[in-house]
N, C-alpha and C positions, 0 to 999 in steps of 0.2 A: 389373515390375521395381521394386525399391526401392533408393534410394541414401541414404547418410548423409553429411551435409556440415555443417561448422561454420557457425553463423549469420553470423559476420563475413565469412567467405569468400563465402557466398551473397549477402549484401547488397552486397558490393563488386562482384561479377560482375553482379548485376541492376542496380545503379546505373550501371555502365558501359553496359550494353545500353539502359537507359532513356534515357540521354542522346542516343541516336540514334533512338529511337522517336518518331515524329511524334505530337504531342498532338491536333491537329485533323485527323483522317484521315477520308476518305470510304469507305475499305475497311476493315472491322473487323479483318481478319487482320493489318493493319499495326500494330495496337495491342498485339500480343502478342509474347512472347519464346519462341523455340524452344530447349529444352534437350535436347541430344543426349549420350548416354553411350556410350562405346566403350571397353570394357576399363576401364582406370584413368583414362581421360580424360573430362572433361565439357566440352562446348562450349555457349556461350550465343550465340544468333543472333537 
């Protein structure tokens, strides 16, 4: 799947997700952001 998104929009969403991602984690999966696309919606978790 390919998506196209404006840089400013992507940076804003990643910045918000980054604010809750723990910097010093013991479980590597907690250092990542999940991007889900469903139709016209994109969700960052």
